[in-house]
C-alpha positions in Angstrom: 11.6 -9.7 28.8 10.5 -8.8 32.4 8.7 -5.6 33.2 11.6 -4.4 35.2 13.9 -4.9 32.3 11.6 -3.0 30.0 11.3 -0.2 32.5 15.1 0.0 32.6 15.2 0.5 28.8 12.7 3.3 29.0 14.5 4.9 31.9 17.6 4.9 29.9 15.7 6.4 26.9 14.2 9.2 28.9 17.1 10.0 31.1 19.9 9.5 28.6 18.5 8.5 25.3 21.8 8.0 23.6 22.7 5.2 26.0 19.6 3.3 25.0 20.2 3.5 21.2 21.8 0.1 21.2 18.5 -1.6 22.0 15.6 0.9 21.7 17.1 2.6 18.6 17.5 -0.8 16.9 14.1 -1.9 18.0 12.5 1.3 16.6 14.5 0.9 13.4 13.3 -2.6 12.8 9.7 -1.6 13.6 10.0 1.4 11.3 11.4 -0.9 8.7 8.2 -2.9 9.0 6.4 0.3 8.1 8.7 0.7 5.1 9.4 4.4 5.9 11.9 7.0 6.3 15.3 8.1 5.0 18.1 10.5 6.1 18.1 13.9 4.5 21.9 14.5 5.0 24.9 12.5 6.0 25.9 12.4 9.6 29.0 14.3 8.7 26.9 17.5 8.3 26.3 19.6 11.3 23.1 19.0 13.3 21.8 22.5 12.7 22.4 22.2 9.0 20.5 18.9 8.9 17.6 20.4 10.8 17.4 23.3 8.3 17.7 20.9 5.4 14.7 18.9 6.7 12.7 22.1 7.1 13.5 23.1 3.5 12.5 19.7 2.2 9.3 19.7 4.3 8.2 22.9 2.5 9.3 21.8 -1.0 7.5 19.6 -3.5 3.9 18.5 -3.8 4.4 15.1 -2.2 1.4 14.1 -0.1 -0.7 17.0 -1.2 -3.1 15.3 -3.6 -6.6 15.2 -2.2 -9.9 13.8 -3.3 -13.5 13.8 -2.2 -13.4 12.8 1.5 -15.6 10.1 3.0 -15.8 8.1 6.2 -16.6 4.4 6.9 -17.0 2.8 10.3 -15.4 -0.4 11.4 -17.3 -3.1 13.3 -15.9 -1.7 16.6 -16.9 1.9 15.6 -13.4 3.1 14.5 -13.7 5.9 12.0 -11.9 5.0 8.7 -11.1 7.9 6.4 -11.0 7.6 2.6 -10.8 9.8 -0.4 -12.2 9.2 -3.9 -10.7 10.4 -7.2 -13.4 10.3 -9.8 -12.9 9.8 -13.6 -12.5 13.0 -15.6 -15.7 13.5 -17.6 -17.7 11.0 -15.5 -20.3 13.6 -14.5 -22.6 12.8 -17.3 -21.0 14.8 -20.1 -20.3 12.7 -23.2 -20.2 8.9 -23.3 -19.4 7.3 -20.0 -15.9 5.7 -19.9 -14.4 7.4 -23.0 -12.2 9.7 -20.9 -11.2 6.8 -18.6 -10.1 4.6 -21.5 -8.2 7.3 -23.4 -6.4 8.7 -20.4 -5.4 5.2 -19.2 -3.8 4.4 -22.5 -1.8 7.6 -22.4 -0.6 6.9 -18.9 0.6 3.4 -19.8 2.4 4.7 -22.8 4.2 7.5 -20.9 5.1 5.3 -17.9 6.1 2.3 -20.0 8.8 4.3 -21.7 10.7 4.6 -18.4 10.0 1.3 -16.9 12.9 -1.2 -16.4 12.1 -4.8 -16.7 12.0 -7.0 -13.7 13.9 -10.3 -13.4 10.9 -12.3 -14.2 7.4 -11.7 -15.5 4.5 -13.9 -16.5 4.2 -12.0 -19.8 6.0 -9.4 -21.8 5.2 -6.0 -20.3 6.2 -4.1 -23.4 3.7 -6.2 -25.4 0.8 -7.5 -23.4 0.5 -4.6 -20.9 0.7 -1.9 -23.6 -1.6 -3.7 -25.9 -4.1 -4.3 -23.0 -4.1 -0.6 -22.0 -4.3 0.5 -25.6 -7.2 -1.8 -26.1 -9.0 -0.2 -23.2 -8.4 3.2 -24.7 -9.5 2.3 -28.2 -12.6 0.5 -27.0 -13.6 3.5 -24.9 -16.7 2.9 -22.8 -16.9 -0.8 -23.6 -13.5 -1.8 -22.3 -13.0 0.9 -19.8 -16.5 0.6 -18.4 -16.5 4.2 -17.1 -19.4 6.4 -16.1 -21.5 6.7 -13.0 -22.5 3.4 -11.4 -26.2 3.8 -11.8 -27.6 4.2 -15.1 -26.0 6.2 -17.9 -26.9 4.5 -21.2 -24.9 4.1 -24.4 -26.1 5.3 -27.7 -27.4 1.8 -28.4 -29.6 2.1 -25.4 -27.7 -0.6 -23.4 -26.7 0.3 -19.9 -23.0 1.0 -19.5 -21.2 -1.1 -16.9 -20.0 0.6 -13.7 -16.4 1.8 -13.8 -13.7 -0.3 -12.3 -12.7 1.2 -9.0 -9.1 0.8 -7.9 -8.7 0.7 -4.1 -5.3 1.4 -2.6 -4.2 -0.1 0.8 -1.1 1.3 2.4 1.5 -0.4 4.7 2.4 -0.3 8.3 3.1 3.2 9.7 2.4 4.8 6.3 -0.8 6.4 5.0 -2.7 6.8 1.8 -0.1 9.4 0.6 2.4 6.6 0.1 0.7 6.0 -3.3 1.5 9.7 -4.3 3.1 8.9 -7.7 0.6 6.3 -8.7 -2.2 8.6 -7.7 -0.8 11.5 -9.7 -0.4 9.3 -12.8 -3.8 7.7 -12.6 -5.7 10.8 -11.5 -8.7 11.3 -13.7 -8.0 8.1 -15.7 -9.5 5.7 -13.2 -11.9 5.8 -10.3 -9.5 5.5 -7.3 -10.2 5.1 -3.6 -7.3 5.8 -1.1 -7.9 5.1 2.5 -6.0 5.2 5.8 -5.8 2.1 8.0 -7.1 2.4 11.5 -4.8 4.6 13.8 -2.9 5.8 10.7 -3.2 9.0 8.7 -6.5 10.7 9.0 -8.4 7.7 10.3 -9.5 7.5 13.9 -7.6 5.8 16.7 -8.6 2.1 16.9 -11.5 2.0 19.3 -10.8 -1.4 20.8 -7.1 -0.7 21.0 -7.4 2.7 22.7 -10.3 1.7 25.0 -9.8 -2.0 25.7 -6.2 -2.5 24.9 -7.1 -5.3 22.4 -4.4 -6.2 20.0 -4.6 -5.4 16.3 -5.2 -8.4 14.0 -4.8 -8.8 10.3 -8.3 -10.3 10.2 -9.6 -7.1 11.8 -7.9 -5.0 9.1 -9.6 -7.2 6.5 -12.9 -6.3 8.0 -11.9 -2.6 8.0 -11.3 -2.9 4.3 -14.7 -4.4 3.8 -16.3 -1.4 5.6 -14.5 1.0 3.3 -15.5 -0.9 0.2 -19.2 -1.0 1.3 -19.1 2.8 1.9 -17.0 3.9 -1.1 -17.7 1.3 -3.7 -21.2 -0.1 -3.0 -21.4 -1.6 -6.5 -19.3 -2.3 -9.5 -16.0 -4.2 -10.1 -12.9 -3.4 -7.9 -9.2 -3.8 -8.3 -7.5 -4.2 -4.9 -3.9 -2.9 -4.5 -2.0 -3.5 -1.3 1.5 -2.7 -0.2 3.1 -4.6 2.7 0.5 -4.6 5.5 -2.0 -3.4 2.9 -1.4 -6.6 0.9 -2.0 -8.6 4.0 -5.2 -6.7 4.5 -6.4 -7.7 1.0 -5.6 -11.3 1.8 -7.6 -11.1 5.0 -10.6 -9.7 3.1 -10.4 -12.7 0.7 -10.1 -15.1 3.6 -13.2 -13.8 5.4 -15.4 -12.6 2.4 -14.8 -15.1 -0.4 -18.2 -14.2 -1.9 -17.2 -10.6 -2.3 -14.0 -11.5 -4.1 -15.9 -13.9 -6.4 -18.6 -11.4 -7.2 -16.9 -8.0 -7.2 -13.1 -8.2 -7.4 -11.7 -7.9 -11.0 -8.0 -7.8 -10.2 -5.4 -7.8 -7.4 -2.0 -6.3 -7.0 0.2 -7.4 -4.1 3.3 -5.2 -3.7 6.2 -5.9 -1.3 4.0 -8.1 0.9 3.9 -11.6 2.4 1.3 -14.3 3.0 3.1 -15.5 6.2 6.3 -16.7 7.9 7.3 -13.2 8.7 8.9 -14.5 12.0 11.7 -15.9 9.9 12.7 -12.6 8.3 16.2 -11.6 9.5 16.1 -7.9 8.2 19.6 -8.3 6.8 21.0 -8.8 10.3 23.3 -11.6 11.5 21.5 -14.5 13.1 22.7 -13.6 16.6 21.6 -10.0 16.1 18.1 -10.7 14.8 17.5 -13.3 17.6 18.5 -10.7 20.2 16.1 -8.2 18.7 13.3 -10.7 18.6 13.8 -11.5 22.3 13.7 -7.9 23.5 11.5 -6.2 21.0 8.0 -7.1 22.3 8.9 -6.0 25.8 10.6 -2.8 24.6 7.7 -1.9 22.4 5.2 -2.5 25.2 7.1 -0.3 27.6 7.8 2.4 25.0 4.1 2.5 24.1 3.2 3.1 27.7 5.4 6.2 27.7 4.6 7.6 24.3 5.1 11.3 25.0 8.6 10.8 26.5 9.5 8.4 23.7 8.4 10.8 21.0 10.6 13.5 22.4 13.6 11.1 22.4 12.7 10.0 18.9 12.8 13.6 17.7 16.1 14.2 19.5 17.7 11.3 17.7 16.1 12.0 14.3 19.4 11.4 12.4 20.0 8.0 13.9 16.4 7.0 13.4 16.3 8.2 9.8 19.6 6.5 9.0 18.3 3.1 10.3 15.0 3.3 8.5 16.6 4.4 5.2 18.3 1.0 5.0 15.0 -0.7 5.2 13.1 1.5 2.8 15.3 2.1 -0.3 18.0 0.2 -2.1 19.4 2.8 -4.5 21.7 5.6 -3.4 20.3 8.2 -5.7 16.9 8.6 -4.2 15.6 12.1 -4.4 16.1 13.8 -1.0 12.6 15.3 -1.2 11.1 11.9 -1.7 13.2 10.5 1.1 12.1 13.2 3.5 8.5 12.7 2.4 8.8 9.0 3.4 10.4 9.9 6.6 7.6 12.3 7.6 5.1 9.4 7.2 6.9 7.2 9.7 7.4 10.1 12.1 3.7 10.8 12.1 2.9 7.3 13.4 2.8 7.4 17.3 4.9 4.9 19.1 1.9 3.3 20.8 0.4 2.6 17.4 3.7 1.1 16.3 3.6 -1.1 19.4 0.0 -2.2 18.9 0.4 -3.4 15.3 3.8 -5.1 15.5 2.7 -8.4 17.1 0.0 -9.0 14.4 2.7 -9.8 11.8 4.1 -12.8 13.6 0.6 -14.3 13.6 -0.1 -13.5 10.0 -0.7 -16.5 7.7 -3.0 -16.1 4.8 -1.4 -18.6 2.4 -4.6 -20.5 2.0 -6.6 -17.4 1.2 -4.5 -16.8 -1.9 -6.6 -19.5 -3.6 -9.4 -16.9 -3.8 -7.4 -15.0 -6.4 -6.5 -17.9 -8.8 -9.0 -17.0 -11.4 -8.2 -13.2 -11.3 -5.6 -11.1 -13.0 -2.9 -10.7 -10.4 0.2 -8.6 -10.2 2.9 -9.6 -7.7 5.6 -7.0 -7.5 8.6 -6.6 -5.1 12.1 -5.2 -4.8 14.9 -7.7 -5.0 16.7 -5.9 -2.2 13.7 -5.6 0.1 14.9 -6.5 3.7 11.4 -6.2 5.3 9.4 -8.6 3.1 12.1 -10.3 1.1 11.5 -11.1 -2.6 11.3 -14.7 -1.7 7.9 -14.1 -0.1 6.6 -12.6 -3.3 8.0 -15.5 -5.3 6.2 -17.9 -2.9 2.9 -16.0 -3.6 3.4 -16.2 -7.3 4.1 -19.9 -7.1 0.6 -20.4 -5.6 -0.9 -18.2 -8.3 0.6 -19.6 -11.5 -1.3 -17.1 -13.7 0.0 -14.1 -11.9 2.5 -11.6 -13.3 5.6 -11.6 -11.1 7.8 -8.6 -11.3 11.0 -8.5 -9.3 12.7 -5.1 -9.4 16.5 -5.4 -9.2 17.5 -2.1 -7.6 14.6 -1.6 -5.2 13.9 -1.9 -1.5 10.6 -2.1 0.4 9.2 1.3 -0.7 9.4 0.3 -4.4 6.4 2.5 -5.3 8.3 5.6 -4.3 11.7 4.3 -5.4 10.6 3.2 -8.9 7.3 5.0 -9.4 7.2 4.7 -13.2 7.7 1.0 -13.2 5.0 0.4 -10.6 2.5 2.6 -12.3 3.2 1.0 -15.6 2.5 -2.5 -14.2 -0.6 -1.3 -12.4 -2.1 0.2 -15.6 -1.5 -3.1 -17.3 -3.3 -4.9 -14.5 -6.2 -2.4 -14.6 -6.6 -2.9 -18.3 -6.8 -6.7 -17.8 -9.3 -6.2 -15.0 -11.5 -4.0 -17.2 -11.5 -6.7 -19.8 -12.5 -9.3 -17.2 -15.2 -7.0 -15.8 -16.6 -6.4 -19.2 -16.6 -10.2 -19.8 -18.4 -10.9 -16.5 -21.0 -8.2 -17.3 -21.7 -9.7 -20.7 -24.5 -12.1 -21.2 -24.0 -15.3 -23.1 -23.7 -14.7 -26.8 -24.6 -11.0 -26.7 -21.2 -9.8 -28.1 -20.0 -8.3 -24.8 -22.9 -6.2 -23.6 -25.5 -7.1 -21.0 -29.1 -6.0 -21.0 -31.8 -5.7 -23.7 -31.5 -3.3 -26.5 -33.6 -0.1 -26.1 
């Protein structure tokens, strides 16, 4: 698209925004879909003032996005400040045997969540059996299976050093932030050591230095290096479970591609939720072929132009909130009975992402191909989970990942879209707790010396 053509779109957006919705509105909707965010609060048949008041009420209601942990900051290789928070294990402050609280709480979480979790269309094992048994084993074994406690030296009654706890690191998707894991965080809080971080230019993290200063494009490889910086700062030792949704899953793959030694030595499990290892340029977003081809032709130029006029675009974006919300709802949720408060929570996340950040990240997805990097996960417990009705990263992409990881658990959720962790939180949490239990068992086995019965280090 020529610069003059892009300017014409922007002029239309600023001078008469409604005339531009055919192109810019669709473009923003598709980009927002890539972020997996946003839903409408009320139908368009409701008056605008009533819709505005409804949004205000929903914004002030509910605890969504209010969970906070101990803050920390890491720094990317270009100096970008990366914000993270840590939720520690209850009782991991030295009182009692390390890990007992972690194991017991994890078992309780799995039991409660599992009672409400529908079964996916395919799984590598029976969730009602192996998952529950694994989590119950972690709870029954206490410190041995759970491996809780501080990572530096608490000893068991036998005198042997307790292993470091498994830390679960959550990576969010495009145009979201760490709060997108709200339900999983609430359920796992105090049961596992969790790290939640905001990708560069998202949430509370700083604006990408090389993007803001030099105009360099974002790359998925760069996001993988960002994740390594967060891991080095927040989890300097001990086993980790990496959980990534959408772009967050791509970030995890990029870490594996560039730091295979870290994966081999430190990673005890991986969850890839609603993500893809490549070929995103073939996704049609549920549009007719002619429509998606038209969007692909104009979208790069439109985004580039809109990003250069961010302040004007943001005003127009707010003015057309109902149209914007309606578009992104289609690409975020599959069910019709989504809680309006949850829907508005998701919408606020997408609204908080500036249009210039949206524009900077979008081109990276066409270049993303980390299929070969999946081999780094073959020996690990892996969960691959996606919504069957996901229009952003279709279920076929998750099935392709699972085919390359034959030992992985594949869960396809029938009535779910791209924001499956908000749409079906109990199911996602249940499968994650099962993965964490398996990862703990693996970490305990890795820490055990040959023939020592599962504990490393000399007695006494």
